[in-house]
Legacy VTK file of the C-alpha trace (Angstrom):
# vtk DataFile Version 3.0
C-alpha trace
ASCII
DATASET POLYDATA
POINTS 176 float
2.736 49.489 32.434
0.947 50.818 35.522
2.663 50.312 38.868
1.185 47.360 40.766
0.269 49.574 43.765
-2.281 51.469 41.651
-3.996 48.343 40.294
-6.411 47.772 43.269
-7.545 51.416 43.103
-7.785 51.068 39.341
-10.021 47.975 39.640
-12.227 49.642 42.246
-12.679 52.661 39.966
-13.708 50.412 37.087
-16.213 48.533 39.259
-17.815 51.733 40.553
-18.101 53.198 37.053
-19.633 49.989 35.722
-22.241 49.843 38.490
-23.196 53.470 37.876
-23.427 52.866 34.156
-25.707 49.836 34.119
-28.260 49.822 36.920
-30.488 46.756 37.023
-33.696 47.561 35.161
-35.530 45.830 32.336
-37.226 47.145 29.237
-39.486 45.477 26.672
-37.439 42.326 26.143
-39.049 41.347 22.835
-38.583 44.745 21.167
-35.099 45.194 22.590
-34.132 41.680 21.503
-35.492 42.266 18.006
-33.523 45.493 17.604
-30.325 44.293 19.265
-30.168 40.987 17.419
-29.679 43.039 14.251
-26.460 44.553 15.636
-22.913 43.213 15.645
-22.855 43.266 19.459
-26.325 42.145 20.625
-25.343 41.434 24.244
-23.904 44.930 24.743
-26.897 46.484 22.989
-29.352 44.552 25.197
-27.503 45.557 28.385
-27.532 49.170 27.267
-31.200 49.336 26.327
-32.228 47.519 29.504
-30.197 49.867 31.695
-33.045 52.280 32.478
-36.769 51.904 33.163
-37.493 54.220 30.210
-36.588 51.309 27.938
-40.138 49.993 28.415
-41.554 53.187 26.951
-39.174 53.647 24.029
-39.464 52.662 20.416
-36.643 52.209 17.919
-36.127 55.989 17.761
-35.680 56.158 21.518
-33.290 53.232 21.386
-31.094 55.244 19.011
-30.647 58.023 21.568
-30.188 55.562 24.416
-27.476 53.703 22.498
-25.584 56.966 21.919
-25.863 57.738 25.650
-24.467 54.306 26.558
-21.577 54.891 24.170
-20.937 58.274 25.801
-21.008 56.689 29.266
-18.473 54.093 28.144
-16.281 56.798 26.605
-16.145 58.408 30.062
-15.075 55.075 31.585
-12.245 54.713 29.053
-11.242 58.346 29.496
-11.074 57.878 33.279
-8.944 54.737 32.969
-6.585 56.440 30.540
-6.185 59.407 32.882
-5.210 57.006 35.685
-2.683 55.302 33.404
-1.210 58.629 32.270
-0.768 59.632 35.919
0.806 56.307 36.943
2.808 55.066 33.964
6.523 55.808 34.123
7.683 54.367 30.783
7.925 57.442 28.552
6.783 55.844 25.275
3.830 54.121 26.920
2.872 57.264 28.825
2.959 59.323 25.624
0.767 56.781 23.839
-1.755 56.802 26.704
-1.711 60.609 26.740
-2.431 60.764 22.994
-5.145 58.176 23.394
-6.636 60.203 26.249
-6.702 63.259 23.971
-8.540 61.216 21.361
-11.106 60.130 23.923
-11.576 63.753 24.938
-12.409 64.440 21.282
-14.771 61.453 21.297
-16.418 63.020 24.342
-17.100 66.116 22.227
-18.245 64.171 19.153
-20.902 62.033 20.821
-23.082 64.971 21.950
-23.045 66.130 18.316
-24.272 62.674 17.270
-26.968 62.849 19.951
-27.998 66.311 18.794
-28.373 65.039 15.219
-30.415 62.107 16.496
-32.648 64.413 18.560
-33.307 66.497 15.425
-34.271 63.270 13.566
-31.213 63.550 11.336
-30.435 59.873 11.798
-28.039 59.468 8.882
-25.866 62.330 10.191
-26.006 60.825 13.663
-24.749 57.486 12.328
-21.963 59.268 10.412
-20.918 61.033 13.626
-20.794 57.756 15.563
-18.773 56.175 12.723
-16.263 59.020 13.111
-16.127 58.216 16.826
-15.333 54.577 16.015
-12.571 55.699 13.632
-11.055 57.847 16.396
-11.286 54.900 18.791
-9.324 52.726 16.361
-6.607 55.382 16.064
-6.239 55.236 19.835
-6.103 51.441 19.849
-3.455 51.497 17.113
-1.254 53.659 19.360
-1.306 51.272 22.305
-1.675 47.861 20.661
2.008 46.950 21.059
2.180 47.666 24.782
1.427 45.434 27.725
-1.830 47.165 28.671
-3.799 46.346 31.796
-6.537 43.833 30.935
-9.132 46.260 32.335
-8.196 48.838 29.705
-8.366 46.298 26.899
-11.790 45.171 28.161
-13.169 48.695 28.423
-11.864 49.573 24.947
-13.517 46.426 23.600
-16.751 47.337 25.360
-16.600 50.832 23.858
-16.159 49.394 20.373
-19.102 47.050 20.861
-21.389 49.782 22.204
-20.442 52.287 19.519
-20.907 49.825 16.658
-24.204 48.700 18.197
-25.277 52.367 18.328
-24.598 52.702 14.601
-26.580 49.533 13.911
-29.517 50.699 16.051
-29.567 54.153 14.436
-29.459 52.574 10.987
-32.655 50.638 11.822
-34.629 53.869 12.296
-36.829 54.543 9.287
LINES 1 177
176 0 1 2 3 4 5 6 7 8 9 10 11 12 13 14 15 16 17 18 19 20 21 22 23 24 25 26 27 28 29 30 31 32 33 34 35 36 37 38 39 40 41 42 43 44 45 46 47 48 49 50 51 52 53 54 55 56 57 58 59 60 61 62 63 64 65 66 67 68 69 70 71 72 73 74 75 76 77 78 79 80 81 82 83 84 85 86 87 88 89 90 91 92 93 94 95 96 97 98 99 100 101 102 103 104 105 106 107 108 109 110 111 112 113 114 115 116 117 118 119 120 121 122 123 124 125 126 127 128 129 130 131 132 133 134 135 136 137 138 139 140 141 142 143 144 145 146 147 148 149 150 151 152 153 154 155 156 157 158 159 160 161 162 163 164 165 166 167 168 169 170 171 172 173 174 175
């Protein structure tokens, strides 16, 4: 468990990262709603696709790339939180689990640009496969830390990552 003195800094870091990640801008609500309502996490999908003014000018193909970018942004948030926990957690078993999880998120950070590259080359099925592999890696991380008393912020950000990554798969799978 993280020392209580690092929690305020931890919360401030999360808030700053969240504000950077989702600026207030709106896209084509009808098209975004239609696409996102076909995902398992429509609210996260809608927030993602509305997060930049370009959303108004994008079609379903553009939404695929945007959803991968949102997933990548969230991976950075989780990676940052895990690095803080690794630096501040004194319990050896918990620290080791966070360190392994951090390594997995570093791998995720390398996998998502590959998924984006596949998407940009219109290889949508490969892109979806890559994002599925990212989700599998995420679950391996979660399995390592599930038995510990994790900070609620970490659990929330991991949940948010799962929602964004599964929404990205669902959006990519809608591209014909």
